[in-house]
N, C-alpha and C positions, 0 to 999 in steps of 0.2 A: 523536816520542816516544822517550824513552830505552829501552834494552833492559830495564832493571829495571822500568820502568813497564809495558812490554808483558807481562812475566812476571807481574806482580801482577794486571793486568787479566785475563789468561788464567786465572789461578788462581781469581779471583772468579767468572768465567763458568762454570768447571767446577764450582765449589761450588753455584752457583745451579742449574745443570743437574741436578746430582745430587740436589738437594732439591726439584726441581719436582714439583708434584702431577700424577700420572698418572691413568689411568682403566682400570678393569677392568669388563667386562660378562660376564654368564653366557651361554654359548652351548650348554652341555650336550653338547658333542661327545664327552665321555668316556662317555656313555651310562650314567651312574649319577647319584646325587644327592650325591656327595661333594665338599665344599668343597676337600678336599685333593688332588683330581685336577686336575693342571695343564691337561689337555685341556678341562676344562669352562669355561675362561676365554678371553676374547678381549681382547687377544692372549694366546696360550698362556703359561702361567706363573702361579705363585701371586701373589695380591695382596700388595703391599708396604706398609710403614708410610706411604708417600707416595701411596698410591693411593686415589682415590674409587671405591668399589665400588657399581655400579648394577645392581640385579637387576630386570629388567623383561622385556618381550616383544619387544624389538627384534630379537634374534637367535634366539629360540626361541618358538614359539607355544604357546598353551594354558597351563593351570596346571601347576605343578610344585613339587617339594619339594627343599630344600637342607639337608644335614646338616653342621654344623660338625665339626671334628676331635674325636677321642676322646682319652682318656688325659690326659697332662699337657701336651698341645700347646696353646699360646696363639696367638691370632690378633691381629695388630696392624695396623690400617689407618687411613687418614686420615678417611674417612667411609663410611657405609653407608646406602643408600637402597633400599627395597623398593617398587617401583612397578609393579604388575601392569597389563597392558592391560585395556581394558573387557571385563567378563564373565569374567575369569580370576582365579584365586586362587593366590598364591604363598606358600608356607610355608617359613620358615627356622627351623631348630631347633638350639639348643645342647643336645646330648644329655646324658643323665644319666651317661653313661660318660666325660664330660669332667670331670676332677676338678681342673683348674687353677684358680687364683684369683690374678689375673684370667685368664679364658679368652678374653675379647674386650676389646681396648682400642681406642678410637676417638679419634683425636687432634685432629680439627678443633676450632677454637674458635668455629665458627659452628654451623649445624644439623648436628651430628655424626651423628645417627641419625634417620632418617625412615622411618616406615611409612605407605605410601600406602593409598588405598582398596582393599579386598580383599587387602591384604598382612597377613600374620600372622607374628609372631616369638614363638617359644616358648622361654623360658628354663627349661630343664630341668636346669640344672647339678647335678652330683653332688658338687661341692666340699664339703669338710667344714668349711670356715671361709672368711672373707674375702668379697670382692665379685666375683662372676663377670664383671660388666660394668663397665668404667670408661670414663666419658665426660668429655672435656675441655670440649666445648661442650654444646649443648642437644639435647633429645630431643623429637620431635614425632610424634603419631599422628593422621594425617589422619582426617576424618570417614569412617567405614566401615572403618578399619584397626583392628588389634587387637594388643596386647602381652599375653602370658600369662605370669605369674610362677608357674611350676610348679617351684619349688625352695624348700628350707628356708632358703636364705641370705637375708641382709637385703635390704630394698627401699629404704631411705632414700636411698641414693646415686643410684639411677635416678629415683625419684619427684621428688627435688629438681631434676632437670634437665628436667622436663616443660615444654614450651612450650605455653601456652594462648592461643588466639585463635579467632575464629569458624570458621575452617577446621578446627579440631581439637576443637571442643566436643563432637562426637559420636564422637570416637575412643575406643576401648574399652581401658581398663586393667583386666585381669582377674587376680585372685588365685585360684589353684587349687593351693594349697600341699599337698604330700603329707605323710603321717605323721599320727599320732594326737595329737601335742602341739598346744597352742594356738599361735597365730602373731600377732605384733604388727605392725600396720600403721603406717607413718609417715604420720600424718594431721594433726598439729598444724602449723598454718600452711601447709598444702599445698593444691594445686589439682589437680583431675582433670577430664577430659572426662566420659565415661561410666565409672563405677566399678562393677565387677561382682565379687561375692564368691561363689565356687562351691566345690564339694567333690567333683568327679568323680574326682580322683586319690586322695583320702583316704577317700571314702565318707561321712564326716561331719567337719566342720571348724568350729572356733571361732576367730574373729578378734577382736582387741581393739585399741583405740586410746586414747591419752591425751595430755595436754598442756594448754597454756594459751592456744593461739592457734586461730583459726577454721579450719574445713575448708570449702573451697568446691568444689562439684561443679557444673560448668556444664551437664552433661547429666543422665543418669539415675544413680540409686543402685539397684542390683539385687542383692538377696540371695537366692540360689537355695535350693532344697530342701536340707535337711540342712546348711545353713550358718547361722552366727550371727555377729552383730557386736555387741559390747558396747563402747560408747563412754563413756569417763569424761572426755572433753574438758570443760574448764572454760571453754568458749566456744561460739560459734554453729556450727551446721552449716547451710550454705545449699545448696539444690538448685535448679538452673535447669530441669531436666527432670522426669522421673517418679520416684516412689518405688515400687518393687515389692519386697515382702517375702514370699517363699514359705517362708523359714526363720524366723529370729528376729532382731529388732532391739531392743536395750536401750540407752536413752539415760539414763545415770546419772552426771551430773557428780559429781566427788569432793569438791567444796567447796561450802559454802553461800553463796549469793549471790542477788540479785534481778535481775541483768542478765546479758547474754551467756550465756544458757542456752536459746537458741531453736533450733528446727528451722524454718528459713525456706524458703519457696517463693517464688522471685523470678523465675521464667520467664514468658514471654508466655502459654504454655499448658502446664499441667502436670497430672498426675494422681497419685493416691495409692491403691495397692491393697495391702492387707496381708491375704493369705489364710493366712499363717502366724501369727505373733504379734509383738506389740511391748509394751514396758513403759517407763514414764517414771518415773525415780527421784524421790525427795523433793526433790532440788535442781534438778530440771528446771523451766524457767520457762514456756515456751509454744510452741505451734505457731503460726507467723505466716505468713499469706498477704500478702506485702508488696507485691505488684504482680501484674498479669496475671490469669489465670484458673486456678483449681485445680478439677479434677473428681474427686469422690469415687467410687471404684470398689470399695469394700468397707465393711462396717460397722466402726466403730472405737469403742474405749472408752478414756476418759481418767479413771483413778481417782485421780490425784493432785489433791487438793482445792486445792492451792496453785497449780496450773497453769491455763492458759487456752488457748483456741483463738481467735485474733484475726484478723479480716479488716481490712486497712488501707484508708484512703480510696482510692477508684478501683479497688480489687481486687475480684475476684469469686470466690465460693465456690459451686460447683454440686454439689448433693448427689445428684442423680439419684434412684434408688430406695433409696439407702443412708442410714445414720444415724450420728451421733456421739452417744454417751451417756457417762455417768459423772458424777463429782462435781466435775469441773473446770468452769471458766466458759466460756461462749460470748460473745465480745465482737465487735461489729461497729461500726466507726467510721463517721463521717459520710461519705456518698457511696459507701460500700461496697455491694456487691450480693450478695444471697442468692438462690440458685435452688433451688426445691423441685420434686422429681419424685415423691415418695412420696404415698400417699393422704392423708396428713396432714402439715402443715407443722411447726409447733411444738406439741408435744403435752403434755398433762398426764399422759398415760399413758406410763410408761417403756418400754412394749413397742411403741409406734407412733410414727410421725412421723419427719421428717428430723433434727430437733434434739430430743434427749431429755436434755440436760444439765440438772443441777439449778439452775445459776445462769446467768441471761441478762442481758447488758448490751448491748442493742441501741440504737444511737443513733437518735433520731427521724428523722434524715435518711437512714436505711438504705433502699436500694431492694430490692423483693421481686419475684421472677419465679416464676410457677407455670407449669410446662411438662410436667407428668406426663400419662400416658395415663389415660383413664377419669375416674372421679369423684375429686375432690380437695376437701379442706376446709382452711381456714387453720390450724386447730388451737386448742385451748383456751387456750394460752398465747401466742398470737399477739398482738403489741402492739396497743393501741387506737388508736395514732397511727402513721402511716407516711408517708414522703416520697412514695413511688410504689409502685403495684401494677401489674404487667404480667401479663396473662393470655395465654399463648401455648401453647395446648393443641391438639394434633392431633386429639383427640377428647374427648368428655365435658364436664364442667362443673366450675367452682370454686364452692364454697359458703363463705360467711363463717360462721365458728363463733361470732362475737360482733360487736357493733357496731364499726365501724372508721371513723376519720377520715383521709382521704388529703389531705395538705397540698399536694402538687405536681401529681401526674398519676395518672390511672387510664387505663391503656391496654389496650384489648381488641383483640388481634391475631387470635387464633383461639380458639374455644370460647365457652362461656357463663359468665356470672357470676350466681350465685343468692345473694340476700342474706337473704331470710327466706321464710316459707311463703306470704306474700302476694305475693312477687315484687317488693317495693318496695326499691329500692336505698337504701343509706345510705352516703354519703361526703361529705366536706367540699369 
């Protein structure tokens, strides 16, 4: 090989060596929580733009906290992974005293930023403008991990990088934005695992979201006390887990339409509990249980007469002891299942029963399950024809409020069925 070729090859090898990805791990030998202390890293020295930073329990046991630099200091690395050992919690905080934008740049075009189970990253940036965190690649929050957006800066950049797959469906993305002003969430066409809206840093917080594309939440939507979410999305919101509202939820699409205005429950097993309040605007279409099983855990009212609560074929709605009332419609498709746990199933009295809605559209092939404690009755507006009735009561009995023809099956698993005062059953 000629001398010039050797020099060229040597130069290429030096360039490749200089740009090779290295690795930094936290060992805590600096005996403080400061990212900027070179002794806290193994090997000693600050992480470089070519370094994969892995924060775990390989070189330090137990849970611990790391604080990124303050002031106008920006951190630039190749990737960041927060991976606590079992039973430990590791918290990494971008402090409010850091006013740089960006203050953290992660350059990998793969999974640039990963928060593992029991890992927590708190974005508390004090920047007055811009994006505190810039990612070239994707961002993942493993099931049991948490990212907390505790800054007034925008969220669209990091939300758009979220990687969603079964191992991240229960990862928590929490908004806990400080300040009295309202805050806009990037939700149109976006996806989350668990989405939590809280107000611990503000005392009281109002969140809004708008757009024309659907919002998909694979896990839970949790709106905490003193927090509110007003969605004017002109599309669907789907939830694969639970809906918990201790504050306020308002679903108020901004345009009139008859489609793409649904709150969908599409998980295998979900629940809905609104102990705060919710409202459904005039342009809202329906609550849809599209598949799986939805358990009601609070009383709900739907006053929008143009809206409906719909249970799709093969989907199940379990009411427990709670009720849905209001001027909207209750619609149950063929092969759907309604489960009644209150003293009365479908009532003529707006103060009793599981279903108290003014309009009922129950398919004759709807399945009905009675599973409440003590005495139950089917209710004055229970249909005269039903595909199947299942009595599965740990105690007490079920009384038919009116004659009933069962076309497919009457199943008595537990409890007694009383049909009239003479005890003569009536079913087809």
